[in-house]
C-alpha positions as CSV (number, residue, x, y, z in Angstrom):
1,M,3.8,20.3,-26.6
2,N,2.4,16.9,-27.5
3,Y,0.1,14.8,-25.4
4,E,2.7,12.2,-24.5
5,E,4.9,15.0,-23.0
6,L,1.9,16.3,-21.1
7,F,1.3,12.8,-19.7
8,M,4.9,12.5,-18.7
9,R,4.8,15.8,-16.8
10,M,1.6,14.7,-15.2
11,A,3.0,11.3,-14.2
12,L,6.5,12.3,-13.2
13,Y,5.9,15.7,-11.6
14,D,2.2,15.5,-10.5
15,D,1.5,18.4,-12.9
16,E,-2.2,19.2,-12.5
17,A,-2.1,21.8,-15.3
18,A,-0.9,19.1,-17.7
19,F,-3.7,16.9,-16.5
20,R,-6.3,19.6,-17.0
21,T,-5.0,20.3,-20.5
22,I,-5.4,16.7,-21.5
23,F,-8.8,16.5,-19.8
24,Y,-10.2,19.5,-21.6
25,Q,-8.8,18.5,-24.9
26,F,-10.2,15.0,-24.8
27,F,-13.3,15.2,-22.7
28,A,-15.8,16.0,-25.4
29,P,-14.4,13.7,-28.1
30,L,-14.3,10.8,-25.6
31,C,-17.9,11.5,-24.5
32,S,-18.9,11.2,-28.2
33,Y,-17.0,7.9,-28.4
34,A,-18.6,6.6,-25.2
35,M,-22.0,7.3,-26.8
36,R,-21.4,4.2,-29.0
37,Y,-21.7,2.1,-25.9
38,L,-23.8,3.9,-23.3
39,H,-26.3,6.0,-25.4
40,V,-27.1,8.4,-22.5
41,K,-25.2,11.6,-22.3
42,E,-24.8,11.7,-18.5
43,D,-23.6,8.1,-18.4
44,C,-21.0,8.9,-21.1
45,E,-19.8,11.9,-19.2
46,D,-19.6,9.8,-16.0
47,A,-17.6,7.1,-17.8
48,V,-15.1,9.6,-19.2
49,Q,-14.7,11.4,-15.8
50,E,-14.3,8.0,-14.1
51,T,-11.6,7.1,-16.7
52,F,-9.7,10.4,-16.1
53,L,-10.0,9.9,-12.3
54,K,-8.4,6.4,-12.7
55,I,-5.7,7.8,-14.9
56,W,-4.9,10.5,-12.3
57,K,-4.9,8.0,-9.4
58,D,-2.7,5.5,-11.3
59,R,-0.5,8.1,-13.2
60,K,2.7,6.8,-11.5
61,K,2.0,3.2,-12.5
62,L,0.7,3.6,-16.0
63,D,2.9,2.4,-18.8
64,I,1.8,3.8,-22.1
65,S,3.6,1.9,-24.8
66,R,1.3,3.0,-27.7
67,S,-0.1,6.4,-28.6
68,F,-1.7,8.3,-25.8
69,R,-4.8,8.8,-27.8
70,N,-5.2,5.1,-28.3
71,F,-4.6,4.6,-24.6
72,L,-7.4,7.0,-23.8
73,V,-9.9,5.4,-26.2
74,T,-9.2,2.0,-24.9
75,A,-9.5,3.1,-21.3
76,V,-12.9,4.8,-22.0
77,K,-14.1,1.7,-23.9
78,N,-13.2,-0.5,-20.9
79,T,-14.9,1.8,-18.5
80,C,-18.0,1.7,-20.7
81,I,-18.0,-2.0,-20.8
82,D,-17.7,-2.2,-17.0
83,H,-20.6,0.2,-16.7
84,L,-22.7,-2.0,-19.0
85,R,-21.8,-5.1,-17.0
86,K,-22.9,-3.5,-13.8
87,Q,-26.1,-2.3,-15.4
88,H,-26.8,-5.8,-16.7
89,T,-26.2,-7.3,-13.2
90,E,-28.5,-4.7,-11.6
91,H,-31.1,-5.3,-14.2
92,L,-31.1,-9.1,-13.6
93,W,-31.4,-8.6,-9.9
94,Q,-34.3,-6.1,-10.3
95,T,-36.1,-8.4,-12.7
96,W,-35.7,-11.4,-10.4
97,Y,-36.8,-9.3,-7.4
98,T,-39.8,-7.8,-9.3
99,E,-41.0,-11.2,-10.4
100,N,-40.6,-12.8,-7.0
101,Y,-41.4,-9.9,-4.6
102,T,-43.9,-7.3,-5.8
103,E,-44.4,-5.7,-2.4
104,E,-42.9,-6.1,1.0
105,T,-44.8,-8.5,3.2
106,D,-44.4,-10.1,6.5
107,E,-43.4,-13.3,4.5
108,D,-40.5,-11.4,2.9
109,L,-39.3,-10.3,6.3
110,Y,-39.7,-13.8,7.6
111,S,-37.6,-15.0,4.8
112,A,-34.8,-12.7,5.6
113,T,-35.0,-13.7,9.3
114,E,-35.1,-17.3,8.3
115,L,-32.1,-16.9,6.1
116,E,-30.1,-15.4,9.0
117,E,-31.1,-18.3,11.2
118,K,-30.2,-20.9,8.5
119,L,-26.9,-19.1,7.9
120,Q,-26.0,-19.2,11.6
121,T,-27.0,-22.9,11.7
122,A,-24.9,-23.7,8.7
123,L,-21.9,-21.8,10.0
124,A,-22.2,-23.7,13.3
125,K,-21.7,-26.9,11.3
126,L,-18.3,-25.7,10.1
127,P,-15.1,-26.6,11.9
128,D,-14.0,-23.7,14.1
129,P,-11.0,-22.6,12.0
130,V,-13.1,-22.6,8.8
131,R,-16.0,-20.7,10.4
132,I,-13.7,-18.1,12.0
133,V,-11.9,-17.5,8.7
134,F,-15.2,-17.3,6.8
135,E,-16.6,-14.8,9.3
136,M,-13.4,-12.7,9.2
137,S,-13.7,-12.5,5.4
138,R,-17.4,-12.1,4.8
139,I,-18.7,-10.5,7.9
140,E,-15.7,-8.4,9.1
141,G,-14.5,-7.6,5.6
142,K,-10.9,-8.6,6.1
143,T,-8.6,-9.4,3.2
144,Y,-7.1,-12.9,2.8
145,P,-3.6,-11.6,3.7
146,Q,-4.9,-10.0,6.9
147,I,-6.7,-13.2,7.9
148,A,-3.6,-15.3,7.1
149,E,-1.5,-13.1,9.3
150,E,-3.9,-12.9,12.2
151,Q,-4.6,-16.7,12.2
152,H,-1.0,-17.6,11.5
153,I,-1.9,-19.6,8.4
154,S,-1.1,-19.3,4.7
155,I,-3.2,-17.4,2.2
156,K,-3.8,-20.7,0.4
157,T,-5.2,-22.1,3.6
158,V,-7.5,-19.1,3.9
159,E,-8.7,-19.7,0.3
160,A,-9.3,-23.4,1.0
161,Y,-11.3,-22.6,4.1
162,I,-13.5,-20.0,2.3
163,T,-14.1,-22.5,-0.5
164,K,-15.1,-25.2,2.0
165,A,-17.4,-22.8,3.8
166,L,-19.1,-21.6,0.6
167,K,-19.7,-25.2,-0.6
168,L,-21.5,-26.1,2.6
169,L,-23.5,-22.8,2.5
170,R,-24.6,-23.6,-1.1
171,V,-26.0,-26.9,0.1
172,E,-27.5,-25.7,3.4
173,L,-29.0,-22.6,1.9
174,A,-30.2,-24.0,-1.4
175,D,-33.8,-23.0,-0.7
176,F,-32.7,-19.4,-0.1
177,L,-30.2,-19.2,-3.1
178,P,-31.5,-15.9,-4.5
179,L,-31.4,-14.2,-1.1
180,Y,-28.1,-15.9,-0.3
181,L,-26.6,-14.6,-3.6
182,Y,-27.9,-11.1,-2.9
183,W,-26.5,-11.1,0.6
184,F,-23.0,-12.2,-0.6
185,Y,-22.9,-10.2,-3.8
186,F,-24.4,-6.9,-2.8
187,L,-23.9,-6.8,1.0
188,T,-20.4,-8.1,1.4
């Protein structure tokens, strides 16, 4: 049986045995391929496992129009690139943090407290509908469609409100931009 047939059995019939066969046949070669990008054995194994997990989760939606082998290679390559991007972002943050905050001090804690106060002051300057939508999105973690439905507005209006709020916050929190970026990128 060829790999395309195994994939079809996996996708159409949730055939775990077919998935295992594909996984065991391709795991080692794909780890070797991932080494071109990641250079650390454990990272390569994680990337290949993550790729196979995505394939299993999305098996019903995948449309493989070229060879299954090429599909796997491309999927692993994309996972490796995502991994490298994440590492780069984390490295930039760590470098910035190390350069600016070598050890935790009362001043650092004061900065976080001051940021929270500045944020609350800035949010208070927003019109109520804009502030409510922003808080629902960034603080409560609701999606734009959820907010639109609850507030009886369009998704485009939600997007416009979020844009307006972020513009004001960029101005109001300019002195705290690194902390602000950390808060919105890593904590929301």
